[in-house]
N, CA, C and O atoms as CSV, one atom per row, in Angstrom:
chain,resi,resn,atom,element,x,y,z
A,1,UNK,N,N,123.393,106.592,77.714
A,1,UNK,CA,C,122.404,106.259,79.310
A,1,UNK,C,C,121.506,104.647,79.095
A,1,UNK,O,O,120.789,104.147,78.228
A,2,UNK,N,N,122.043,104.250,80.430
A,2,UNK,CA,C,121.261,102.806,80.471
A,2,UNK,C,C,120.204,103.156,79.877
A,2,UNK,O,O,119.987,104.266,79.391
A,3,UNK,N,N,119.272,101.938,79.891
A,3,UNK,CA,C,117.894,101.828,80.289
A,3,UNK,C,C,117.511,101.326,81.151
A,3,UNK,O,O,117.902,100.234,81.563
A,4,UNK,N,N,116.221,102.351,81.868
A,4,UNK,CA,C,116.108,101.611,83.296
A,4,UNK,C,C,114.986,100.791,83.408
A,4,UNK,O,O,113.979,101.487,83.284
A,5,UNK,N,N,114.717,99.606,83.590
A,5,UNK,CA,C,113.648,98.480,83.631
A,5,UNK,C,C,112.498,98.916,84.573
A,5,UNK,O,O,112.729,99.474,85.645
A,6,UNK,N,N,111.367,98.665,84.170
A,6,UNK,CA,C,110.463,99.408,84.286
A,6,UNK,C,C,109.335,97.883,84.788
A,6,UNK,O,O,108.231,97.961,85.327
A,7,UNK,N,N,109.928,96.871,84.470
A,7,UNK,CA,C,108.828,95.298,84.810
A,7,UNK,C,C,109.949,94.413,84.576
A,7,UNK,O,O,110.990,94.730,84.000
A,8,UNK,N,N,109.626,93.131,85.129
A,8,UNK,CA,C,110.236,92.395,84.339
A,8,UNK,C,C,109.403,91.119,83.891
A,8,UNK,O,O,108.709,90.611,84.773
A,9,UNK,N,N,109.382,90.458,82.454
A,9,UNK,CA,C,109.234,89.175,82.038
A,9,UNK,C,C,109.649,88.249,82.109
A,9,UNK,O,O,110.773,87.993,81.678
A,10,UNK,N,N,108.939,87.468,82.642
A,10,UNK,CA,C,109.180,85.587,82.577
A,10,UNK,C,C,108.487,85.254,81.753
A,10,UNK,O,O,107.293,85.484,81.559
A,11,UNK,N,N,109.751,84.258,80.813
A,11,UNK,CA,C,109.166,82.976,80.190
A,11,UNK,C,C,109.848,81.762,79.852
A,11,UNK,O,O,110.713,81.544,79.004
A,12,UNK,N,N,109.126,80.802,80.925
A,12,UNK,CA,C,109.432,79.782,81.815
A,12,UNK,C,C,110.302,80.374,82.788
A,12,UNK,O,O,109.954,81.110,83.712
A,13,UNK,N,N,111.527,79.975,82.491
A,13,UNK,CA,C,112.561,80.336,83.527
A,13,UNK,C,C,113.663,81.383,83.162
A,13,UNK,O,O,114.615,81.658,83.892
A,14,UNK,N,N,113.453,81.834,82.152
A,14,UNK,CA,C,113.701,83.011,81.256
A,14,UNK,C,C,113.444,84.570,81.758
A,14,UNK,O,O,112.286,84.596,82.175
A,15,UNK,N,N,113.864,85.475,81.849
A,15,UNK,CA,C,113.431,86.682,82.442
A,15,UNK,C,C,114.635,87.591,81.744
A,15,UNK,O,O,115.814,87.402,81.445
A,16,UNK,N,N,113.415,88.989,81.625
A,16,UNK,CA,C,114.041,90.082,80.385
A,16,UNK,C,C,113.346,91.081,81.034
A,16,UNK,O,O,112.189,90.817,81.360
A,17,UNK,N,N,113.833,92.266,81.318
A,17,UNK,CA,C,113.843,93.434,81.893
A,17,UNK,C,C,113.258,94.063,80.449
A,17,UNK,O,O,113.500,93.584,79.341
A,18,UNK,N,N,112.507,95.140,80.695
A,18,UNK,CA,C,111.407,95.765,79.852
A,18,UNK,C,C,111.626,97.065,80.355
A,18,UNK,O,O,111.466,97.226,81.565
A,19,UNK,N,N,112.046,98.265,79.478
A,19,UNK,CA,C,111.759,99.910,79.725
A,19,UNK,C,C,110.848,100.242,79.286
A,19,UNK,O,O,110.325,99.575,78.393
A,20,UNK,N,N,110.197,101.610,79.819
A,20,UNK,CA,C,109.080,102.355,79.486
A,20,UNK,C,C,108.827,102.441,78.063
A,20,UNK,O,O,107.807,102.696,77.423
A,21,UNK,N,N,110.064,102.154,77.717
A,21,UNK,CA,C,109.687,102.440,75.803
A,21,UNK,C,C,109.017,100.797,75.277
A,21,UNK,O,O,108.239,100.730,74.326
A,22,UNK,N,N,109.355,99.855,75.869
A,22,UNK,CA,C,108.998,98.767,75.724
A,22,UNK,C,C,110.126,97.628,74.860
A,22,UNK,O,O,110.006,96.719,74.039
A,23,UNK,N,N,111.122,98.231,75.521
A,23,UNK,CA,C,112.625,97.654,74.842
A,23,UNK,C,C,113.117,96.926,75.616
A,23,UNK,O,O,113.439,97.440,76.687
A,24,UNK,N,N,113.427,95.224,75.398
A,24,UNK,CA,C,113.530,94.464,76.246
A,24,UNK,C,C,115.018,93.827,76.697
A,24,UNK,O,O,115.191,92.912,75.892
A,25,UNK,N,N,115.808,93.859,77.314
A,25,UNK,CA,C,116.972,93.289,77.183
A,25,UNK,C,C,117.412,92.584,78.769
A,25,UNK,O,O,116.726,92.524,79.790
A,26,UNK,N,N,118.735,92.123,78.535
A,26,UNK,CA,C,118.811,90.951,79.255
A,26,UNK,C,C,119.419,91.530,80.739
A,26,UNK,O,O,120.380,92.276,80.922
A,27,UNK,N,N,118.447,90.873,81.782
A,27,UNK,CA,C,119.164,91.608,83.356
A,27,UNK,C,C,120.278,91.836,83.600
A,27,UNK,O,O,121.099,90.925,83.491
A,28,UNK,N,N,120.666,93.092,84.001
A,28,UNK,CA,C,122.357,93.737,84.591
A,28,UNK,C,C,122.234,93.681,86.241
A,28,UNK,O,O,121.047,93.804,86.543
A,29,UNK,N,N,122.822,93.580,87.051
A,29,UNK,CA,C,122.862,94.535,88.451
A,29,UNK,C,C,121.864,94.111,89.164
A,29,UNK,O,O,121.513,92.934,89.085
A,30,UNK,N,N,121.295,94.916,89.905
A,30,UNK,CA,C,120.137,94.825,90.918
A,30,UNK,C,C,118.988,96.533,90.982
A,30,UNK,O,O,119.300,97.557,91.591
A,31,UNK,N,N,117.935,96.355,90.306
A,31,UNK,CA,C,117.074,97.487,90.090
A,31,UNK,C,C,116.446,97.101,91.501
A,31,UNK,O,O,115.365,97.677,91.627
A,32,UNK,N,N,116.801,96.232,92.719
A,32,UNK,CA,C,115.419,96.205,93.821
A,32,UNK,C,C,113.690,95.283,92.906
A,32,UNK,O,O,113.577,94.951,91.726
A,33,UNK,N,N,113.051,95.195,93.608
A,33,UNK,CA,C,111.751,94.751,93.234
A,33,UNK,C,C,111.132,95.031,91.851
A,33,UNK,O,O,110.622,96.151,91.873
A,34,UNK,N,N,111.008,94.516,90.829
A,34,UNK,CA,C,109.926,95.227,89.946
A,34,UNK,C,C,108.817,94.414,89.489
A,34,UNK,O,O,108.767,93.203,89.706
A,35,UNK,N,N,107.845,95.119,88.802
A,35,UNK,CA,C,106.689,94.812,88.669
A,35,UNK,C,C,107.159,93.358,87.861
A,35,UNK,O,O,108.098,93.384,87.066
A,36,UNK,N,N,106.378,92.054,88.164
A,36,UNK,CA,C,106.773,90.763,87.362
A,36,UNK,C,C,105.277,90.134,86.851
A,36,UNK,O,O,104.212,90.009,87.453
A,37,UNK,N,N,105.754,89.743,85.239
A,37,UNK,CA,C,104.737,89.320,84.100
A,37,UNK,C,C,104.808,88.368,83.482
A,37,UNK,O,O,105.657,88.313,82.592
A,38,UNK,N,N,103.878,87.192,83.747
A,38,UNK,CA,C,104.656,85.799,83.455
A,38,UNK,C,C,103.990,86.091,81.741
A,38,UNK,O,O,102.896,86.537,81.398
A,39,UNK,N,N,105.084,85.660,80.978
A,39,UNK,CA,C,103.987,85.614,79.262
A,39,UNK,C,C,104.262,83.522,79.110
A,39,UNK,O,O,105.014,82.884,79.846
A,40,UNK,N,N,103.586,83.051,78.212
A,40,UNK,CA,C,103.586,81.841,77.173
A,40,UNK,C,C,104.619,82.016,76.415
A,40,UNK,O,O,105.719,81.682,76.855
A,41,UNK,N,N,104.509,82.557,75.157
A,41,UNK,CA,C,105.819,82.454,74.520
A,41,UNK,C,C,105.538,84.072,73.594
A,41,UNK,O,O,106.223,84.330,72.605
A,42,UNK,N,N,104.830,84.699,73.926
A,42,UNK,CA,C,104.920,86.130,73.451
A,42,UNK,C,C,105.896,86.884,73.399
A,42,UNK,O,O,105.801,88.046,73.002
A,43,UNK,N,N,106.965,86.358,73.782
A,43,UNK,CA,C,108.101,87.095,74.199
A,43,UNK,C,C,109.425,85.796,73.954
A,43,UNK,O,O,109.741,84.840,74.662
A,44,UNK,N,N,109.908,86.241,72.774
A,44,UNK,CA,C,111.392,85.426,72.527
A,44,UNK,C,C,112.994,85.579,73.173
A,44,UNK,O,O,113.793,86.501,73.007
A,45,UNK,N,N,113.060,84.998,73.539
A,45,UNK,CA,C,114.419,85.221,74.168
A,45,UNK,C,C,115.890,84.552,73.526
A,45,UNK,O,O,116.270,83.384,73.440
A,46,UNK,N,N,116.538,85.886,73.113
A,46,UNK,CA,C,118.153,85.357,72.785
A,46,UNK,C,C,117.692,85.040,71.172
A,46,UNK,O,O,116.672,84.521,70.718
A,47,UNK,N,N,118.714,85.502,70.624
A,47,UNK,CA,C,118.891,85.197,69.230
A,47,UNK,C,C,119.803,83.883,68.561
A,47,UNK,O,O,120.548,83.305,69.352
A,48,UNK,N,N,119.781,83.586,67.688
A,48,UNK,CA,C,120.244,82.014,67.219
A,48,UNK,C,C,121.872,82.303,67.346
A,48,UNK,O,O,122.554,81.279,67.321
A,49,UNK,N,N,122.652,83.665,67.491
A,49,UNK,CA,C,124.027,83.769,67.476
A,49,UNK,C,C,124.233,83.552,68.895
A,49,UNK,O,O,125.355,83.135,69.181
A,50,UNK,N,N,123.103,83.803,70.235
A,50,UNK,CA,C,123.840,83.458,71.363
A,50,UNK,C,C,123.729,85.095,72.046
A,50,UNK,O,O,123.740,85.358,73.249
A,51,UNK,N,N,123.618,86.096,70.886
A,51,UNK,CA,C,123.620,87.356,71.545
A,51,UNK,C,C,121.894,88.321,72.066
A,51,UNK,O,O,120.756,88.065,71.675
A,52,UNK,N,N,122.227,89.113,72.771
A,52,UNK,CA,C,120.896,89.254,73.260
A,52,UNK,C,C,119.973,90.612,72.199
A,52,UNK,O,O,120.266,91.688,71.678
A,53,UNK,N,N,118.992,89.894,72.303
A,53,UNK,CA,C,117.897,90.449,71.671
A,53,UNK,C,C,117.191,91.331,71.824
A,53,UNK,O,O,116.580,90.953,72.823
A,54,UNK,N,N,116.616,92.695,71.458
A,54,UNK,CA,C,116.233,93.597,71.696
A,54,UNK,C,C,114.588,93.351,71.452
A,54,UNK,O,O,114.082,93.643,70.368
A,55,UNK,N,N,113.966,92.906,72.321
A,55,UNK,CA,C,112.562,91.946,72.354
A,55,UNK,C,C,111.730,93.376,72.225
A,55,UNK,O,O,112.168,94.309,72.898
A,56,UNK,N,N,110.718,93.575,71.516
A,56,UNK,CA,C,109.931,94.421,72.294
A,56,UNK,C,C,108.482,94.128,72.749
A,56,UNK,O,O,107.961,93.051,72.460
A,57,UNK,N,N,107.846,95.046,73.436
A,57,UNK,CA,C,106.794,95.002,74.364
A,57,UNK,C,C,105.564,96.692,74.416
A,57,UNK,O,O,105.452,97.703,75.110
A,58,UNK,N,N,105.011,96.175,73.414
A,58,UNK,CA,C,103.619,97.697,73.273
A,58,UNK,C,C,104.109,98.446,74.459
A,58,UNK,O,O,104.246,97.973,75.587
A,59,UNK,N,N,104.364,99.688,74.078
A,59,UNK,CA,C,104.459,100.445,75.305
A,59,UNK,C,C,103.322,100.899,76.005
A,59,UNK,O,O,103.245,101.457,77.100
A,60,UNK,N,N,102.311,100.516,75.062
A,60,UNK,CA,C,100.505,100.788,75.879
A,60,UNK,C,C,100.789,99.562,76.766
A,60,UNK,O,O,100.693,99.928,77.937
A,61,UNK,N,N,100.993,98.707,76.712
A,61,UNK,CA,C,100.354,97.527,77.629
A,61,UNK,C,C,101.642,97.852,78.724
A,61,UNK,O,O,101.191,98.032,79.855
A,62,UNK,N,N,103.088,97.965,78.655
A,62,UNK,CA,C,103.828,98.615,79.555
A,62,UNK,C,C,102.947,99.714,80.661
A,62,UNK,O,O,102.968,99.723,81.892
A,63,UNK,N,N,102.226,100.559,79.751
A,63,UNK,CA,C,101.736,101.569,80.742
A,63,UNK,C,C,100.424,100.834,81.703
A,63,UNK,O,O,100.170,101.229,82.841
A,64,UNK,N,N,99.834,99.958,81.170
A,64,UNK,CA,C,99.105,99.265,81.252
A,64,UNK,C,C,99.086,98.266,82.774
A,64,UNK,O,O,98.293,98.175,83.711
A,65,UNK,N,N,100.372,97.624,82.437
A,65,UNK,CA,C,101.291,96.915,83.670
A,65,UNK,C,C,101.043,97.853,84.199
A,65,UNK,O,O,99.879,97.668,84.554
A,66,UNK,N,N,101.514,99.378,84.728
A,66,UNK,CA,C,102.289,99.955,85.407
A,66,UNK,C,C,100.629,100.502,86.018
A,66,UNK,O,O,100.483,100.541,87.240
A,67,UNK,N,N,99.838,100.770,85.408
A,67,UNK,CA,C,98.520,100.978,85.928
A,67,UNK,C,C,98.102,99.996,86.902
A,67,UNK,O,O,97.700,100.465,87.967
A,68,UNK,N,N,98.105,98.443,86.749
A,68,UNK,CA,C,97.263,97.667,87.044
A,68,UNK,C,C,97.913,97.086,88.480
A,68,UNK,O,O,97.386,96.613,89.487
A,69,UNK,N,N,99.029,97.291,88.174
A,69,UNK,CA,C,100.513,96.319,89.535
A,69,UNK,C,C,99.666,97.128,90.597
A,69,UNK,O,O,98.825,96.229,90.572
A,70,UNK,N,N,99.274,97.786,91.268
A,70,UNK,CA,C,98.848,98.622,92.559
A,70,UNK,C,C,97.591,97.619,93.297
A,70,UNK,O,O,97.252,97.302,94.437
A,71,UNK,N,N,97.072,97.304,91.632
A,71,UNK,CA,C,95.492,96.288,92.307
A,71,UNK,C,C,95.904,94.713,92.307
A,71,UNK,O,O,95.223,93.813,92.797
A,72,UNK,N,N,97.118,94.572,91.678
A,72,UNK,CA,C,97.218,92.741,92.446
A,72,UNK,C,C,97.587,92.426,93.342
A,72,UNK,O,O,98.581,92.778,93.978
A,73,UNK,N,N,96.430,91.324,93.625
A,73,UNK,CA,C,97.294,91.088,95.115
A,73,UNK,C,C,98.166,90.559,95.392
A,73,UNK,O,O,98.833,89.864,94.624
A,74,UNK,N,N,98.459,90.812,96.941
A,74,UNK,CA,C,99.749,90.663,97.135
A,74,UNK,C,C,100.437,88.800,96.906
A,74,UNK,O,O,99.772,87.832,97.275
A,75,UNK,N,N,101.297,88.719,96.500
A,75,UNK,CA,C,102.122,87.286,96.408
A,75,UNK,C,C,101.308,86.632,94.842
A,75,UNK,O,O,101.404,85.537,94.288
A,76,UNK,N,N,100.517,87.870,94.503
A,76,UNK,CA,C,100.251,87.118,92.810
A,76,UNK,C,C,100.943,87.664,91.555
A,76,UNK,O,O,101.244,88.858,91.537
A,77,UNK,N,N,101.163,87.030,90.707
A,77,UNK,CA,C,102.068,87.551,90.020
A,77,UNK,C,C,101.041,87.787,88.504
A,77,UNK,O,O,100.204,86.910,88.289
A,78,UNK,N,N,101.121,88.703,87.729
A,78,UNK,CA,C,100.476,89.562,86.645
A,78,UNK,C,C,100.981,88.388,85.827
A,78,UNK,O,O,102.045,87.791,85.988
A,79,UNK,N,N,99.630,88.055,84.531
A,79,UNK,CA,C,99.868,86.907,83.411
A,79,UNK,C,C,99.495,87.835,82.197
A,79,UNK,O,O,98.616,88.686,82.325
A,80,UNK,N,N,100.168,87.659,81.031
A,80,UNK,CA,C,99.393,88.048,79.841
A,80,UNK,C,C,98.548,86.735,79.193
A,80,UNK,O,O,99.299,85.770,79.050
A,81,UNK,N,N,97.524,86.545,78.882
A,81,UNK,CA,C,97.038,85.436,78.149
A,81,UNK,C,C,96.786,85.375,76.460
A,81,UNK,O,O,96.071,86.373,76.369
A,82,UNK,N,N,96.830,85.184,75.943
A,82,UNK,CA,C,96.702,85.566,74.411
A,82,UNK,C,C,94.747,85.710,74.013
A,82,UNK,O,O,94.220,86.496,73.225
A,83,UNK,N,N,94.160,84.790,74.772
A,83,UNK,CA,C,93.030,85.112,74.399
A,83,UNK,C,C,92.025,86.691,74.947
A,83,UNK,O,O,91.249,87.499,74.437
A,84,UNK,N,N,92.724,86.394,76.392
A,84,UNK,CA,C,92.193,87.433,77.405
A,84,UNK,C,C,92.911,88.540,78.304
A,84,UNK,O,O,92.537,89.132,79.316
A,85,UNK,N,N,94.108,88.594,77.536
A,85,UNK,CA,C,94.814,89.628,78.085
A,85,UNK,C,C,95.640,89.859,79.668
A,85,UNK,O,O,96.440,88.982,79.995
A,86,UNK,N,N,95.445,90.898,80.493
A,86,UNK,CA,C,96.442,90.496,81.422
A,86,UNK,C,C,94.996,90.795,82.588
A,86,UNK,O,O,93.896,91.341,82.684
A,87,UNK,N,N,96.102,89.894,83.369
A,87,UNK,CA,C,95.255,88.975,84.402
A,87,UNK,C,C,96.062,88.628,85.821
A,87,UNK,O,O,97.229,88.943,86.056
A,88,UNK,N,N,95.298,88.015,86.573
A,88,UNK,CA,C,96.300,86.883,87.534
A,88,UNK,C,C,95.001,85.942,88.386
A,88,UNK,O,O,93.775,86.016,88.302
A,89,UNK,N,N,95.796,85.170,89.106
A,89,UNK,CA,C,94.973,84.401,89.761
A,89,UNK,C,C,94.697,84.859,90.801
A,89,UNK,O,O,95.580,85.468,91.405
A,90,UNK,N,N,93.242,84.720,91.441
A,90,UNK,CA,C,92.333,85.185,92.372
A,90,UNK,C,C,93.071,84.577,93.455
A,90,UNK,O,O,93.424,83.412,93.269
A,91,UNK,N,N,93.434,85.237,94.759
A,91,UNK,CA,C,93.677,84.441,96.165
A,91,UNK,C,C,92.332,83.351,96.482
A,91,UNK,O,O,92.283,82.647,97.491
A,92,UNK,N,N,91.517,83.369,95.657
A,92,UNK,CA,C,90.119,82.531,95.570
A,92,UNK,C,C,90.105,81.551,95.115
A,92,UNK,O,O,89.360,80.621,95.426
A,93,UNK,N,N,91.355,81.571,93.859
A,93,UNK,CA,C,91.304,80.603,93.122
A,93,UNK,C,C,91.185,80.346,91.588
A,93,UNK,O,O,91.713,79.651,90.721
A,94,UNK,N,N,90.286,81.206,91.712
A,94,UNK,CA,C,89.902,81.606,90.057
A,94,UNK,C,C,90.892,82.092,89.339
A,94,UNK,O,O,91.927,82.369,89.945
A,95,UNK,N,N,90.817,82.356,87.641
A,95,UNK,CA,C,91.642,83.302,87.010
A,95,UNK,C,C,90.688,84.702,86.862
A,95,UNK,O,O,89.470,84.841,86.753
A,96,UNK,N,N,91.682,85.562,86.906
A,96,UNK,CA,C,90.808,86.968,86.652
A,96,UNK,C,C,91.634,88.071,85.596
A,96,UNK,O,O,92.791,88.456,85.762
A,97,UNK,N,N,90.748,88.452,84.513
A,97,UNK,CA,C,91.472,88.731,82.982
A,97,UNK,C,C,90.380,90.488,82.736
A,97,UNK,O,O,89.167,90.563,82.538
A,98,UNK,N,N,91.444,91.704,82.856
A,98,UNK,CA,C,91.204,92.605,82.450
A,98,UNK,C,C,91.222,92.808,80.356
A,98,UNK,O,O,90.138,93.094,79.847
A,99,UNK,N,N,91.779,92.728,79.929
A,99,UNK,CA,C,91.710,92.451,78.721
A,99,UNK,C,C,93.075,93.094,78.410
A,99,UNK,O,O,93.989,93.101,79.234
A,100,UNK,N,N,93.134,93.440,77.619
A,100,UNK,CA,C,94.435,94.655,76.607
A,100,UNK,C,C,94.493,95.869,76.555
A,100,UNK,O,O,95.569,96.407,76.295
A,101,UNK,N,N,93.505,96.510,76.758
A,101,UNK,CA,C,92.889,98.023,76.455
A,101,UNK,C,C,92.844,98.464,77.768
A,101,UNK,O,O,91.741,98.803,78.196
A,102,UNK,N,N,94.378,98.572,78.930
A,102,UNK,CA,C,94.142,98.844,79.946
A,102,UNK,C,C,94.812,100.241,80.497
A,102,UNK,O,O,94.960,100.521,81.686
A,103,UNK,N,N,95.189,101.064,79.362
A,103,UNK,CA,C,95.783,102.301,79.760
A,103,UNK,C,C,94.925,103.384,80.533
A,103,UNK,O,O,95.134,103.863,81.647
A,104,UNK,N,N,94.066,103.597,79.780
A,104,UNK,CA,C,93.049,104.471,80.564
A,104,UNK,C,C,92.981,104.064,82.300
A,104,UNK,O,O,92.605,102.920,82.554
A,105,UNK,N,N,93.253,104.763,83.194
A,105,UNK,CA,C,93.896,104.080,84.473
A,105,UNK,C,C,92.066,104.287,84.962
A,105,UNK,O,O,91.665,103.423,85.742
A,106,UNK,N,N,90.917,105.489,84.477
A,106,UNK,CA,C,89.869,105.540,85.345
A,106,UNK,C,C,88.526,104.502,84.451
A,106,UNK,O,O,87.352,104.551,84.816
A,107,UNK,N,N,88.978,103.666,83.330
A,107,UNK,CA,C,88.370,102.576,82.962
A,107,UNK,C,C,88.940,101.476,83.579
A,107,UNK,O,O,88.178,100.543,83.830
A,108,UNK,N,N,90.261,101.359,83.919
A,108,UNK,CA,C,90.704,99.896,84.453
A,108,UNK,C,C,90.287,100.309,86.113
A,108,UNK,O,O,90.769,99.555,86.959
A,109,UNK,N,N,89.728,101.054,86.436
A,109,UNK,CA,C,89.231,101.577,88.032
A,109,UNK,C,C,88.047,100.972,88.033
A,109,UNK,O,O,87.778,100.263,89.003
A,110,UNK,N,N,86.878,101.149,86.723
A,110,UNK,CA,C,86.156,100.878,87.174
A,110,UNK,C,C,85.285,99.558,86.563
A,110,UNK,O,O,84.101,99.232,86.656
A,111,UNK,N,N,87.178,98.602,85.483
A,111,UNK,CA,C,86.789,97.032,85.774
A,111,UNK,C,C,87.152,96.316,86.661
A,111,UNK,O,O,86.977,95.099,86.720
A,112,UNK,N,N,87.957,97.331,87.819
A,112,UNK,CA,C,88.363,96.787,88.876
A,112,UNK,C,C,87.400,96.486,89.909
A,112,UNK,O,O,87.465,95.499,90.642
A,113,UNK,N,N,86.388,97.490,89.942
A,113,UNK,CA,C,84.984,97.709,90.671
A,113,UNK,C,C,84.184,96.764,90.496
A,113,UNK,O,O,83.621,96.220,91.446
A,114,UNK,N,N,83.921,96.263,88.714
A,114,UNK,CA,C,83.027,95.920,88.448
A,114,UNK,C,C,83.589,94.315,88.552
A,114,UNK,O,O,82.579,93.612,88.545
A,115,UNK,N,N,84.446,93.712,88.619
A,115,UNK,CA,C,85.563,92.852,89.099
A,115,UNK,C,C,85.139,92.449,90.581
A,115,UNK,O,O,84.823,91.316,90.944
A,116,UNK,N,N,85.189,93.455,91.269
A,116,UNK,CA,C,85.006,93.029,92.935
A,116,UNK,C,C,83.674,92.908,93.065
A,116,UNK,O,O,83.503,92.184,94.045
A,117,UNK,N,N,82.352,93.308,92.486
A,117,UNK,CA,C,80.917,93.293,92.726
A,117,UNK,C,C,80.833,92.201,92.471
A,117,UNK,O,O,80.295,91.479,93.310
A,118,UNK,N,N,81.318,91.610,91.225
A,118,UNK,CA,C,80.706,90.568,90.309
A,118,UNK,C,C,81.320,89.225,91.366
A,118,UNK,O,O,80.489,88.479,91.884
A,119,UNK,N,N,82.763,89.017,91.607
A,119,UNK,CA,C,83.519,88.382,92.585
A,119,UNK,C,C,82.385,88.068,94.242
A,119,UNK,O,O,81.782,87.108,94.720
A,120,UNK,N,N,82.581,89.294,94.553
A,120,UNK,CA,C,81.127,89.570,95.637
A,120,UNK,C,C,80.123,88.542,95.584
A,120,UNK,O,O,80.129,87.517,96.265
A,121,UNK,N,N,79.161,88.916,94.634
A,121,UNK,CA,C,77.987,88.223,94.160
A,121,UNK,C,C,78.087,86.939,94.483
A,121,UNK,O,O,77.601,86.228,95.364
A,122,UNK,N,N,79.044,86.737,93.316
A,122,UNK,CA,C,79.391,84.740,93.009
A,122,UNK,C,C,79.870,84.242,94.434
A,122,UNK,O,O,79.729,83.026,94.566
A,123,UNK,N,N,80.224,84.676,95.165
A,123,UNK,CA,C,81.004,84.544,96.243
A,123,UNK,C,C,79.566,84.173,97.179
A,123,UNK,O,O,79.059,83.072,97.393
A,124,UNK,N,N,79.154,85.483,97.617
A,124,UNK,CA,C,77.637,85.273,98.198
A,124,UNK,C,C,76.778,84.267,97.866
A,124,UNK,O,O,76.119,83.704,98.741
A,125,UNK,N,N,76.678,83.883,96.379
A,125,UNK,CA,C,75.472,82.783,95.872
A,125,UNK,C,C,76.334,81.526,96.148
A,125,UNK,O,O,75.927,80.577,95.478
A,126,UNK,N,N,77.472,81.206,96.979
A,126,UNK,CA,C,78.260,80.472,96.827
A,126,UNK,C,C,78.402,79.751,95.618
A,126,UNK,O,O,77.963,78.601,95.641
A,127,UNK,N,N,79.051,80.269,94.282
A,127,UNK,CA,C,79.468,80.070,92.994
A,127,UNK,C,C,80.696,80.288,93.055
A,127,UNK,O,O,81.043,81.364,93.542
A,128,UNK,N,N,81.940,79.143,92.485
A,128,UNK,CA,C,82.740,79.247,92.790
A,128,UNK,C,C,83.777,79.238,91.020
A,128,UNK,O,O,84.355,78.283,90.501
A,129,UNK,N,N,83.663,80.576,90.557
A,129,UNK,CA,C,83.780,80.002,88.986
A,129,UNK,C,C,84.997,79.722,88.943
A,129,UNK,O,O,85.695,79.542,89.941
A,130,UNK,N,N,85.610,79.616,87.060
A,130,UNK,CA,C,86.902,78.656,87.429
A,130,UNK,C,C,87.955,80.166,86.438
A,130,UNK,O,O,89.152,80.237,86.159
A,131,UNK,N,N,86.831,81.101,86.186
A,131,UNK,CA,C,87.583,82.352,85.183
A,131,UNK,C,C,86.169,83.141,85.782
A,131,UNK,O,O,85.018,82.731,85.929
A,132,UNK,N,N,87.060,84.962,86.159
A,132,UNK,CA,C,85.921,85.785,85.943
A,132,UNK,C,C,86.941,87.270,84.940
A,132,UNK,O,O,87.917,87.935,85.288
A,133,UNK,N,N,86.029,87.278,83.525
A,133,UNK,CA,C,86.466,88.279,82.743
A,133,UNK,C,C,86.201,89.448,82.859
A,133,UNK,O,O,85.004,89.514,82.578
A,134,UNK,N,N,86.611,90.579,83.133
A,134,UNK,CA,C,86.390,91.773,83.031
A,134,UNK,C,C,86.581,92.342,81.576
A,134,UNK,O,O,85.988,93.420,81.540
A,135,UNK,N,N,87.029,92.126,80.642
A,135,UNK,CA,C,88.104,92.225,79.163
A,135,UNK,C,C,86.652,93.924,78.729
A,135,UNK,O,O,86.784,95.145,78.816
A,136,UNK,N,N,85.776,93.257,78.411
A,136,UNK,CA,C,85.106,94.231,77.877
A,136,UNK,C,C,84.134,95.321,78.562
A,136,UNK,O,O,82.941,95.181,78.293
A,137,UNK,N,N,84.435,96.230,79.286
A,137,UNK,CA,C,83.723,96.964,80.586
A,137,UNK,C,C,82.436,96.557,80.910
A,137,UNK,O,O,82.149,96.215,82.057
A,138,UNK,N,N,81.328,96.568,79.645
A,138,UNK,CA,C,80.040,96.677,79.794
A,138,UNK,C,C,79.667,95.102,79.520
A,138,UNK,O,O,78.485,94.805,79.344
A,139,UNK,N,N,80.687,94.100,79.486
A,139,UNK,CA,C,80.284,92.867,78.905
A,139,UNK,C,C,80.636,91.616,79.780
A,139,UNK,O,O,80.839,90.522,79.255
A,140,UNK,N,N,80.708,91.834,81.258
A,140,UNK,CA,C,82.147,91.257,82.050
A,140,UNK,C,C,80.877,89.375,81.879
A,140,UNK,O,O,79.711,89.134,81.566
A,141,UNK,N,N,82.052,88.600,82.300
A,141,UNK,CA,C,81.495,87.332,82.129
A,141,UNK,C,C,82.030,86.278,83.124
A,141,UNK,O,O,82.563,87.048,83.923
A,142,UNK,N,N,82.199,85.341,83.501
A,142,UNK,CA,C,82.674,84.485,83.687
A,142,UNK,C,C,82.144,83.295,83.484
A,142,UNK,O,O,81.029,83.231,82.966
A,143,UNK,N,N,83.003,81.857,83.940
A,143,UNK,CA,C,82.805,80.151,83.258
A,143,UNK,C,C,83.147,79.554,84.329
A,143,UNK,O,O,84.196,79.827,84.911
A,144,UNK,N,N,82.167,78.503,84.810
A,144,UNK,CA,C,82.333,77.429,85.841
A,144,UNK,C,C,83.560,76.653,85.554
A,144,UNK,O,O,84.548,76.478,86.267
A,145,UNK,N,N,83.270,76.185,84.255
A,145,UNK,CA,C,84.221,75.048,83.782
A,145,UNK,C,C,85.380,75.613,82.424
A,145,UNK,O,O,86.196,74.827,81.942
């Protein structure tokens, strides 16, 4: 049985597809649009012999990405930051991060509400942060520089 991709991972200009079990494989054919995530060097593509490498992605992260994807603003690409976890660039220009522990959809919904409230408050005060983090639900923070 052929593996079915549930997301695409971009590392630079390379792309791999990831199935629900976190197994990576080279793209083949057309699956239609897939949620796409950009990573720096967390996934290594290609073996030294030029053959396809079975890259692995934590299945919990795959599940978390699937939970987060519907909340990503249109036109934005998910990223994984080694320090802050899963996030994206907000349409207002700052980075938004939600951590690594995202498989609990109820907790993710709360993180999104906290993020929206904090972003709205900062915007109302005329504060434009560089980063807003809700990695830890009970300790959100923002950075100006």
